[in-house]
C-alpha positions as CSV (number, residue, x, y, z in Angstrom):
1,M,9.6,10.1,-18.4
2,K,11.1,7.8,-20.8
3,R,14.4,9.7,-20.3
4,A,13.9,9.2,-16.7
5,A,13.3,5.5,-16.7
6,L,16.9,5.3,-18.7
7,W,19.0,7.5,-16.6
8,L,17.5,5.3,-13.5
9,V,19.0,2.2,-15.3
10,T,22.0,3.7,-16.7
11,V,22.9,6.5,-14.3
12,V,21.7,5.5,-10.2
13,G,21.5,1.1,-11.0
14,E,18.6,-0.8,-9.1
15,G,19.1,-1.0,-5.4
16,R,20.9,2.6,-5.7
17,V,20.0,5.9,-3.6
18,F,19.6,8.9,-5.2
19,T,18.5,12.5,-3.9
20,K,15.5,14.8,-5.5
21,E,18.0,17.1,-5.7
22,E,20.4,14.6,-8.0
23,L,16.9,14.3,-10.2
24,R,16.5,17.8,-11.0
25,Q,20.0,18.5,-11.6
26,A,20.2,15.5,-14.5
27,F,17.2,16.9,-15.9
28,P,18.2,20.6,-15.8
29,G,14.7,22.6,-17.2
30,V,12.4,19.7,-17.1
31,S,9.4,20.3,-15.3
32,Q,7.4,17.9,-12.6
33,I,10.4,15.4,-13.4
34,D,9.3,13.9,-10.0
35,R,6.2,13.6,-11.2
36,R,7.4,11.5,-14.4
37,M,9.4,9.7,-12.8
38,R,6.7,8.6,-10.3
39,D,4.4,7.8,-13.1
40,L,7.3,5.3,-14.2
41,R,5.3,3.2,-11.4
42,D,2.8,2.6,-13.6
43,F,4.7,0.0,-15.4
44,G,6.0,-1.9,-12.5
45,W,8.7,0.3,-12.1
46,V,9.3,0.2,-7.6
47,I,10.7,3.2,-6.6
48,H,10.6,3.8,-2.4
49,T,11.0,6.9,-0.5
50,N,10.6,7.0,2.8
51,R,7.2,5.9,3.1
52,E,8.0,2.5,1.8
53,A,11.8,2.4,3.3
54,G,12.2,3.7,6.7
55,D,15.8,4.1,6.3
56,L,15.2,6.9,3.4
57,D,15.1,10.7,4.3
58,P,12.8,12.5,3.0
59,S,14.7,13.9,0.1
60,E,16.6,10.4,-1.1
61,Q,15.1,7.7,-3.2
62,R,16.0,3.8,-4.3
63,F,15.2,2.7,-7.8
64,V,14.5,-0.8,-6.4
65,E,13.5,-3.0,-9.8
66,Q,13.0,-2.1,-13.4
67,G,9.9,-2.4,-15.2
68,I,8.6,-2.5,-18.5
69,P,10.7,-0.5,-20.9
70,V,9.0,2.1,-22.2
71,W,12.3,3.6,-24.4
72,E,11.0,1.0,-26.8
73,P,8.5,1.4,-29.2
74,G,5.2,0.8,-27.8
75,K,5.9,0.4,-24.1
76,A,5.6,3.4,-22.8
77,T,1.3,3.4,-23.5
78,R,-0.1,3.8,-20.2
79,P,-1.4,0.6,-18.9
80,K,-5.5,0.2,-19.2
81,G,-6.9,0.9,-16.5
82,T,-4.5,2.8,-14.7
83,I,-6.1,5.6,-12.5
84,A,-4.0,8.6,-12.8
85,I,-3.3,10.1,-9.1
86,G,-3.5,13.3,-8.8
87,A,-2.8,15.7,-5.4
88,G,-6.7,16.2,-5.6
89,K,-7.4,12.7,-6.3
90,R,-5.0,11.6,-3.0
91,R,-6.8,14.1,-0.8
92,E,-9.9,12.7,-1.6
93,T,-9.5,9.0,-2.0
94,I,-7.7,9.8,1.9
95,S,-10.8,11.7,3.2
96,G,-13.2,8.8,1.8
97,D,-11.1,6.7,3.2
98,G,-11.3,7.8,7.1
99,N,-7.7,9.7,7.4
100,M,-6.9,6.1,7.9
101,C,-5.2,2.8,6.3
102,R,-8.0,0.2,5.2
103,S,-5.8,-2.5,5.6
104,C,-4.3,-1.9,9.4
105,G,-6.7,0.6,10.6
106,M,-2.9,3.5,11.1
107,T,-3.7,6.7,11.5
108,P,-0.9,9.5,10.3
109,G,1.5,10.0,12.6
110,A,0.5,7.2,14.7
111,V,3.5,5.1,16.0
112,Y,4.0,1.0,15.0
113,E,3.8,-0.8,18.2
114,G,7.2,-2.2,19.4
115,T,8.9,0.4,17.5
116,Y,9.5,4.3,17.1
117,D,8.3,4.6,13.6
118,T,5.1,6.3,12.7
119,A,3.0,5.6,9.7
120,Q,2.4,7.7,6.5
121,L,-0.6,7.5,4.4
122,D,0.1,6.8,1.0
123,I,-2.8,5.7,-2.0
124,A,-2.5,2.2,-3.4
125,R,-3.3,0.9,-6.8
126,R,-6.1,-2.3,-5.8
127,R,-7.5,-4.6,-8.2
128,V,-10.7,-5.8,-7.2
129,R,-12.6,-8.7,-8.8
130,R,-16.1,-8.4,-9.4
131,P,-19.0,-10.5,-8.6
132,D,-19.2,-11.2,-12.5
133,G,-15.2,-12.2,-13.0
134,T,-14.2,-8.9,-14.2
135,E,-11.3,-6.8,-12.6
136,V,-11.3,-3.2,-12.3
137,V,-8.4,-1.4,-10.3
138,E,-9.5,1.1,-7.5
139,L,-7.7,3.6,-5.3
140,V,-7.0,3.0,-1.4
141,T,-5.2,4.7,1.5
142,E,-2.5,1.8,2.8
143,C,0.5,2.7,5.1
144,Q,3.8,2.4,4.3
145,R,3.9,-0.8,5.9
146,C,0.8,-2.4,4.5
147,R,1.2,-0.6,0.7
148,L,4.2,-3.0,0.3
149,G,3.0,-6.0,2.2
150,G,0.0,-6.2,0.0
151,R,1.2,-4.9,-4.3
152,Q,0.0,-8.4,-5.7
153,L,-3.3,-8.8,-3.7
154,V,-6.3,-8.7,-5.8
155,A,-9.3,-7.9,-3.6
156,D,-12.7,-10.5,-4.0
157,L,-15.5,-8.3,-4.1
158,G,-17.3,-11.6,-4.9
159,D,-16.1,-13.6,-1.9
160,V,-17.2,-11.0,0.6
161,L,-21.2,-10.1,-0.7
162,R,-21.4,-14.4,-0.7
163,A,-20.0,-14.3,2.7
164,I,-22.4,-11.6,4.0
165,E,-24.7,-13.7,2.3
166,R,-24.3,-17.2,4.6
167,L,-24.5,-15.4,8.0
168,Q,-27.2,-15.7,10.2
169,A,-29.5,-12.2,10.7
170,E,-28.3,-11.9,14.2
171,D,-24.2,-11.6,12.3
172,R,-25.7,-9.4,9.6
173,E,-26.8,-6.8,12.2
174,V,-23.8,-6.9,14.1
175,L,-21.6,-6.9,10.9
176,A,-24.0,-3.7,9.3
177,D,-23.5,-1.5,12.7
178,W,-19.6,-1.9,12.5
179,I,-20.1,-1.0,9.2
180,A,-21.6,2.2,9.4
181,A,-19.6,2.8,12.4
182,D,-16.5,2.1,9.8
183,E,-15.1,0.5,13.2
184,R,-15.5,-2.3,15.8
185,D,-14.1,-2.7,19.3
186,F,-12.4,-6.5,19.6
187,R,-13.0,-7.8,22.8
188,S,-9.8,-8.6,25.1
189,V,-9.7,-12.3,24.8
190,E,-9.1,-11.3,20.3
191,Q,-6.2,-8.8,21.5
192,V,-4.7,-11.7,23.6
193,W,-4.9,-14.2,20.8
194,S,-3.8,-11.7,17.7
195,S,-0.8,-11.1,20.2
196,Y,-0.3,-15.0,20.9
197,R,-0.6,-15.9,17.4
198,A,2.4,-13.5,16.6
199,L,4.8,-14.7,18.9
200,P,7.2,-17.5,18.2
201,D,6.9,-21.4,18.6
202,S,8.8,-21.6,21.8
203,S,7.1,-18.8,23.2
204,R,3.6,-19.7,22.4
205,A,4.2,-23.0,24.3
206,E,4.9,-21.2,27.7
207,V,1.2,-19.2,26.8
208,R,-0.2,-23.2,26.3
209,A,1.1,-24.2,29.4
210,A,-0.1,-21.5,31.2
211,L,-3.3,-22.2,30.6
212,E,-2.8,-26.0,31.1
213,L,-2.9,-27.2,27.4
């Protein structure tokens, strides 16, 4: 892992693209070099594949940003609370999350609205703040778009639980039904509202005019 980090810094360079074949040629005889490089993400290194960047081919990766200099003494200790993600853990997490992105609901291969881009699912490490104020790291399934936007997010479980306590009884029943089904149907007016909010200001003005506001 340390050698891979030095190779990225000294040979590839931040912002540059490299291929899996170039990586393997740089480390002949080193087994699972791809995995050794992926381990750098646990130390704050940002390395994109075509899951995160649509302009990359499946064989390409981009070295986006250097993290902790793991080659320095004492810097290669895996951060506390880090969860190793192997193939089995990945399948288990995606299956437990209903085979969809937990942030936007996209399923593998689904096309993003207004584009030709298809969703790919991956595993994100999400910091979760417990009701007692402590933080833990848990795994969650996200698509490439949500994973990029949610790197610095902290999910606050305490806030969710307190919000549920403030709900009226009938609203709690509705929420319980949604959670049991793990989905909810948005009313037409809610779908229009979501589309309206995404419009530029001049277009929103036309909508307001159409409603005579």
